[in-house]
C-alpha positions as CSV (number, residue, x, y, z in Angstrom):
1,T,2.7,8.8,14.4
2,S,6.0,9.2,16.0
3,G,7.9,11.2,13.5
4,R,7.4,8.5,10.8
5,T,8.4,9.9,7.4
6,K,7.6,8.6,3.9
7,E,11.5,7.5,3.6
8,H,11.0,5.5,6.9
9,M,8.0,3.7,5.3
10,E,9.9,3.1,2.0
11,R,12.9,1.5,3.8
12,Y,10.8,-0.5,5.9
13,T,8.7,-2.0,3.0
14,I,11.7,-2.7,0.7
15,A,13.5,-4.4,3.4
16,H,10.5,-6.6,3.9
17,L,10.6,-7.3,0.1
18,L,14.2,-8.2,0.1
19,S,13.7,-10.5,3.1
20,M,10.9,-12.2,1.3
21,L,12.8,-12.4,-2.0
22,M,16.0,-14.1,0.0
23,K,13.5,-16.8,1.6
24,A,11.9,-17.5,-1.8
25,D,15.6,-17.9,-3.1
26,L,14.5,-15.3,-5.9
27,I,17.8,-13.2,-5.3
28,T,20.7,-13.3,-7.7
29,Y,24.0,-11.9,-6.7
30,P,25.7,-9.6,-6.7
31,V,22.7,-7.3,-5.2
32,K,22.9,-3.5,-5.2
33,L,19.8,-1.3,-4.0
34,I,19.6,2.4,-4.4
35,H,17.1,4.7,-2.8
36,R,16.3,7.4,-5.5
37,D,13.1,8.9,-7.2
38,R,11.0,8.0,-10.2
39,P,11.1,5.2,-9.4
40,D,11.7,5.0,-5.7
41,F,14.3,2.2,-5.7
42,M,16.8,0.7,-8.4
43,L,17.5,-3.0,-7.3
44,S,20.3,-4.4,-9.5
45,M,20.3,-8.3,-9.2
46,G,23.0,-10.3,-11.3
47,N,22.9,-8.5,-14.6
48,R,19.2,-7.3,-14.2
49,R,18.2,-3.8,-13.3
50,I,14.8,-3.5,-11.6
51,G,13.0,-0.2,-11.0
52,I,10.6,-0.7,-7.9
53,E,7.9,2.0,-7.5
54,H,6.6,2.2,-3.8
55,S,3.1,3.5,-2.6
56,E,1.5,3.2,0.9
57,A,-2.1,2.4,0.8
58,I,-3.4,4.7,3.5
59,S,-6.3,6.8,4.3
60,Q,-5.1,10.5,5.0
61,N,-8.2,11.2,7.0
62,E,-7.5,7.9,9.3
63,A,-3.8,8.7,9.5
64,H,-5.0,12.3,10.8
65,K,-7.6,10.6,13.1
66,A,-4.5,8.4,14.5
67,V,-2.5,11.7,15.4
68,L,-5.5,13.3,17.0
69,R,-6.4,10.0,19.2
70,Q,-2.6,10.0,20.3
71,R,-3.3,13.4,21.2
72,G,-6.0,12.4,23.6
73,Y,-9.2,12.7,21.4
74,G,-11.6,10.2,21.7
75,P,-12.0,6.6,23.6
76,E,-8.8,4.2,24.2
77,T,-10.4,1.8,21.9
78,W,-12.9,2.6,19.0
79,Y,-14.6,1.3,16.1
80,I,-13.1,0.9,12.6
81,S,-14.4,3.6,10.3
82,R,-15.2,2.6,6.8
83,T,-13.3,5.0,4.3
84,L,-12.8,5.3,0.6
85,P,-9.8,5.8,-1.3
86,G,-9.2,9.2,-2.8
87,E,-11.8,11.0,-0.4
88,P,-11.4,14.3,0.2
89,R,-9.6,15.5,3.1
90,K,-11.5,16.5,6.2
91,Q,-11.3,19.3,8.5
92,H,-9.8,18.8,11.8
93,K,-12.8,19.9,13.7
94,K,-14.9,17.1,11.7
95,L,-12.4,14.5,12.2
96,I,-12.6,15.1,16.1
97,K,-16.5,14.9,15.9
98,E,-16.1,11.6,14.4
99,I,-13.6,10.4,16.7
100,K,-15.9,11.4,19.7
101,A,-19.0,10.0,18.1
102,N,-17.1,6.5,17.7
103,D,-20.0,5.3,15.4
104,P,-19.7,1.8,14.5
105,G,-21.4,2.2,11.3
106,D,-23.0,-0.6,9.1
107,G,-20.0,-3.1,9.4
108,W,-18.7,-5.6,6.9
109,E,-20.5,-9.0,6.0
110,G,-19.6,-11.9,3.8
111,N,-16.6,-11.3,1.8
112,S,-17.0,-7.5,1.9
113,P,-13.6,-6.9,3.5
114,E,-11.8,-8.8,1.0
115,A,-13.7,-7.0,-1.8
116,E,-13.2,-3.9,-0.2
117,W,-9.5,-4.6,0.4
118,A,-8.9,-5.6,-3.4
119,D,-10.8,-2.3,-4.5
120,V,-8.3,-0.2,-2.4
121,M,-5.3,-2.0,-3.4
122,F,-6.6,-1.6,-6.9
123,Y,-7.1,2.2,-6.7
124,F,-3.5,2.4,-5.5
125,V,-2.3,0.3,-8.5
126,K,-4.2,2.7,-11.0
127,D,-2.6,5.7,-9.4
128,K,0.9,4.2,-9.9
129,L,-0.1,3.6,-13.7
130,N,-0.3,7.4,-13.6
131,T,2.9,8.1,-11.9
132,I,5.2,6.0,-14.4
133,K,3.8,8.2,-17.3
134,K,5.0,11.3,-15.6
135,I,8.2,13.1,-17.3
136,G,11.5,11.9,-15.5
137,F,10.2,8.5,-14.7
138,E,13.0,5.9,-15.6
139,R,12.1,2.6,-16.7
140,F,14.4,-0.5,-16.3
141,D,14.8,-4.0,-17.3
142,E,11.7,-4.9,-15.1
143,D,9.6,-2.5,-13.4
144,W,7.8,-3.5,-10.1
145,L,5.3,-2.0,-7.9
146,L,5.7,-2.4,-4.1
147,I,2.3,-1.3,-2.1
148,Y,2.5,-1.2,1.6
149,D,-1.0,-2.0,2.8
150,N,-1.8,0.5,5.9
151,W,-5.5,0.4,5.1
152,T,-8.0,0.0,7.9
153,L,-10.2,-2.9,7.2
154,P,-11.2,-6.0,9.8
155,A,-8.7,-8.7,9.0
156,P,-9.4,-9.4,5.3
157,E,-8.4,-13.0,3.9
158,V,-5.5,-12.2,1.6
159,R,-5.8,-15.0,-0.6
160,E,-9.3,-14.2,-1.6
161,G,-8.7,-10.5,-1.6
162,G,-5.7,-11.2,-3.8
163,S,-7.8,-13.2,-6.3
164,L,-10.4,-10.3,-6.5
165,L,-7.4,-8.0,-7.2
166,F,-5.8,-10.0,-9.7
167,E,-9.0,-10.0,-11.5
168,A,-9.0,-6.1,-11.5
169,V,-5.7,-5.8,-12.5
170,R,-5.8,-8.1,-15.6
171,Q,-8.5,-6.0,-17.1
172,T,-5.9,-3.2,-17.3
173,S,-2.4,-2.5,-18.7
174,A,-0.9,-2.9,-15.2
175,L,0.8,-6.2,-15.9
176,Q,2.4,-4.8,-19.0
177,Q,3.6,-1.7,-17.0
178,F,4.7,-3.5,-14.0
179,K,6.2,-7.1,-14.5
180,R,5.5,-7.7,-10.6
181,I,3.0,-6.1,-8.2
182,F,3.6,-6.8,-4.5
183,V,1.1,-5.9,-1.8
184,M,2.9,-6.3,1.7
185,T,0.0,-6.9,4.1
186,E,1.8,-8.1,7.4
187,P,2.7,-10.5,7.9
188,L,2.0,-11.6,4.2
189,F,3.2,-10.7,0.6
190,C,0.5,-10.7,-2.1
191,E,2.1,-11.0,-5.4
192,I,0.7,-10.3,-8.7
């Protein structure tokens, strides 16, 4: 919450992706990376040009709550709130009321964190399927989707969540539109 911008998050995530590609020996030289718009990056590796569209999976209401907590609202430790992607933006007063109530809710059981994680990441995949249809979105030899997972959940097991996400993604045209879909969920990458 200390002045972080969209550009900071994009650069942070792309740096981690490049590091992961290097460790996996998937980089072909020469390499050139250009920060741009529609898509967010153009990665040139050898004779391939790859467009990389970036998205941050974050709840706007939870991000706003983080700012309010930093300003002194609510307890120093709190329960994780259950949120849904795409839910309407809540008013400032309502968020403060929720922070002060610190209601633990029903919680998660079984594989519900993994199922919810897959649902949330799938929401952001579908959102980017709409983005690539917009006028001015340039396509390349390959197009990749890179999602930074900043969603609040109680430690989902990424392998199981990734399997659930794959099952959802393969029911759509996502893998025809994006050759690779990466989800950076620190410290891991999930690749579809």
